[in-house]
N, C-alpha and C positions, 0 to 999 in steps of 0.2 A: 099580627102574630102575638101569641102569649108572651108575657115577660115573667112568668112564674118559674122559679128555679128551685130545684131540690138541692139542698146543701147538706151532704153527709159529714158527720163530725163537726157540725157547725157550732157546738158549744166549746170546742177545744181552743187552744192557743191561736193557731193560724185561722181556724174556722170562725172564731168570733170576730176577728179583724176583717176576714173576707165578707162575713155577714154584714158588717157595718158598711163596707165599701159598696156592696151590691145594693143595699137599701138606699144609700145616698145617691146611687146611680139610677134609681127609679125602679129597680126590680122588686117584685114580691118574692118572698122566700119561705120555704118550709124546711126546717132543720130536722134531721134524724140524728139522735145521739143516745148512747146508753150510759153516759156519765161515768165511764170507767176511769178516765183520766181527764175529767172535765167537770164543770159545775153548771147547774141551771142558773146560778147567779150571773154567769157571763152573759147568758141570753137576756136576762133582765136588764143588765147594764147596757147592752146593745140597744134594747128598746128605749132606754132612757136617753142615750146619746143621739139617737136618730129620730125619736118621737114617732116611730113606725111600729106597726104590729108585726109579729113574727109567729108563724105557726110552728108548733113543736111536736114531734113524734118521739116519744121515749121508747127506744127499741135497740136491740143488738142486731145490726145489719148482717152479721155473720151467721145468725141463727136462721136457718131455712124456715123454721116454724113461724117466723114473723112476716114472711113475704106477703101472704094474703091480707093480713091486717094492714100492712103498709100500703098495699095497692088500694084497699078499700078507703083508707084515709086520704089518699091522693086523688081519688076519683072526683071529677068536677073542677079540678084546679087547672086543667089544660097546661100541663108542664111543657116548658120549652126545652129543658135539658137539666143537667146536673153539674155541680162542682163537687168532686168526690175526694173528701179528705179523711173519711173514717178509716181508722187503722191504728195499730200499735207502732211505736216510732223510736224505741230505744235500741241503739246498736248493741250495747253491752248485754242487755236483757235478752236480745234475740240470739246471741251466742249461747247464753245459758238455757234458753227455752225455745229452741228452734221450732219444735212441733206446734207450740202455742202460737207462734208468729205466722207460720204457714196456714194454720187452721183459720185464724181470725182474719188475716189480711187478704188471703185468696178467696175465702168464702164470702167476705163482704162484697168483693167485686163481682163474683159469679152471681150472687143474689141480686145485686144492683142491676146487672144486665137483664135479668128476668123482669124486674120491676119496671125498668125503662121500656122494654119491649111491650109490656102490658099497658103502659101509659102513653105509648106512641111518642116517646121523647128520646131521640137517639143522638143527642149531643152531650158529650162528656168532656169536661176539663178535669184531668186526673192529677192528683197530688203525687207526682213521682219524686225522684231525688237524685242528686248528683252521686249518691252512693252506687248507682248502677254502673258507673265508670270504673269503680275499684281503683286499683293502682297501676293500670295498664297504659296510662297516657301522660304525656308531658303537658303541663299547664302553660297557657290557658287551654282548656278543653272545650272543643265545639261538639255539636250534636253528631258529627260523624265519628267521634272517638270510639275506641273499642270499649265494649262493656265486659264486666267481669267483677261483680260485687265480691267483697271480701268478708261479708257477714250475711246471716240469714235475713236481716231486715232489708238490706239492699237487694237481695235476691227476690224477696216478695215484691218489691217495687218493679223489678225487671219482668217477673212473671206476670204481674198485673198489666204492664204495658203490652205484653204478648197476648193476654186474654182479650184485651180491647182491640188490638190489631186484628186478631183472628175473627172477632165479631164483625169488624168492618169488612174483612175479606168475604165473610159469609153473607153479609147484607150491606151493600155499598151505600146505603142511606146513612149509616153511622158516621158521625163527625167526632173525631177524637183528637184532643190535644193533651199530650203528656208533658207536664211542666216539670222539668228536671231542675229543681232549685237547690240552692246551696245551703247556707246555714242561717235560718231565720232567727232574728234576735230583736230586742227592743220591745216597745209597747206603744199603744195609742198615747199621744201627747197629753191627753186628759189625766192619765194615770188610773183610769177606771177599769180598763181591761188590759190583761197581760198574761204572761206565762205563769202557770200554777202547777208545776209538775208533781206527780204522785211519788211520794217517798223521796229518796235521795236523788237529786237531779243527775241525769246522764250527760247533759250538755254543758258547755263552758259558761255561757252567760247566766243561766239561772243559778248555777252553783256559785259563781262569783257574787251574784246578787244576794244569795243567802249568807255568804260570808260577810258581805258588807252590812247586812241588817242584823247580824249577830246570831243567826241560826246555825251556822257552821263555824268551826274554829279557824279553818284555813283552806286554801285551794290546793288540791293535789294536781300538780303539773305532770302529766303522764309522759315522761321521757324528755330529756334535753340533749339527746345524742342523734337526732335526725339530721340528715344532710340539708339543713336550712340555714338561714342567715344567723339565727341565734340558737339553733339546736332544738327548738320546740316546733310542734306541728303548725302548719300554715293552712288556713281555711279562708274561703270567700264568705264573708258575713253580709247578710242582706237585711235591712230593716223590715220588720213585719208589715209595716204600712206600704212600703214599696212592693213587697210580695203580694199583698192583698190587691193592690192596684194592678199588678201583673195578671192576677186571676181574672179580674174584670175585663182587662184588655183582651185576654185570650177568649173569654166567653163571648164578648162582643164580636170578635173576629169570626168565631165558629158559627154564631147564629146568623151572621150576614151571608154566609156561604150557602149557595144553592146545592152544591154537590158534596157528597161524603168524602172524607179524607182521614189520614192519620199523620200527625206531625209531632215530633219531639222538639221541645223548645227549652233551652236553658234560661233560667232566671238567676242572675247573679250580678255582682258589682263589677266583675272583671279584674279585681285585685285581691290579693291575699294579705291577711294579718296573722302574725304568729301569736301563740298563747301569751307570751310575755308582753307583746305590744298591746294586746287586748287588756291585759291586767294593768298596764300603765295607764291606758285610757280610762279604765274603770276607776282607778285610784284618783285620777284627776276629777272625774265626775263626782265621786264621793267626798273628796277633799282630804283624803288621808291614804297612806300606804296600806295595802291590804296584804295580810300574811299568806304565804304560800310555801309549799314544800315540793321538791322534785322527787318523784316516785317512778318505779319502772313503767315501761310502755304498757299500753292497754291493748288487749287482743282485738284485732280487726281494724285498728287505726292505720292510716297511711301518713306519709310525711307531709305532702303538700298537694292541694288541689284548689284551683280557682277557675272561673268560667270565662269562656268566650261567649258573651251574651249579645253578639251583633245580630243574630237572627231575630231575637225578640225586639230589638230596636228597629230593624228593617221591616219586619212583617207585622208587628203589633203596635209599633210606635211607642214602645215602652223602654225605659231605662231607669236605673236607680237615681233617686234624688237626694237621699239622706246619707250623712257621713257616719264614720265610726263614732265620732263625738256625739252625734245625735242619737245613735243606737244606745250608747251607754247612759246618756242623760235621760232618755225616755224610759229605759228599762229601770233605772234607779228611781225615777219618779213613781213608777208603778210599784216597785218593791217596797220603797220606804213608806208609801201610803197604804200598802197592803202587805204588812210583814209576814202574814200567814196566808197570803193569797186570798182566795174567796172564802176561807174559813173551813175548808174541808180537808186541811192538811194538818196532820198530827205528828209526823215523823221529824 
């Protein structure tokens, strides 16, 4: 069986860490990325860390005009399947630009389906999100939880899950694992690859990191009046290395299966940390108190969500290994060594 994997969005934050883990596990990979919110330098550093070659196709997967060129470049590689991470990912931006998010995130998946059919490679590990659950469930949330995203970003993830499920129903050779993961943070312990967001970060960890390195004056804490233990939002944070290992575990499971299927699987730590708890852990990692200000709640946010990740443990043999302390220490090592990310950040 071929061990060549198509990795969409492989130059991004999560994608670069998944690329590293797949290469270390013995897979060959081809990355598709348009570098909208990523950098070619991330791919170069993955090559350096693994001493492995990586094929790279620079293309916007959402643009149908690129399909034939991508198929031509993939011919002869005997693809086994794909890990699909390409897409826009900021909750706040999706509320402001819903049409942009639906266009890019849905078209990327529709075009990918056409590419995989042409390449006879019908195994997909899809980067979904815990945002598909919205605010309709009590935590811990398992895969049987009600879905109901509270923002367009989460809705695109749910729609993409449905696109892939419908593709399986139309052709039962398709093997689909939708990884509903929680909040990826941290960086590779080398400090060579990490999160380099475009413009002002929308997520907690990269924003705190930029405060710590002096690029931002203070952290804005969006609301302290939630029904939580300290009034701030609680999330399930997962080290990006644990997350990357979860993708490899899911891919291995799918490739070993003879029959097609569709499965939704949570990846999370199974515990939640509040914004103020994360800020305290970050301050400890940096060695000083970091400034913050309480501001009004942000549209689309919910009070609390964390995972029941027992299915991933039982089916994939996967569970998180790294602590909140590890997440902060590794993220800070990356940010302090790369204060302006990969050098493509000017905001």
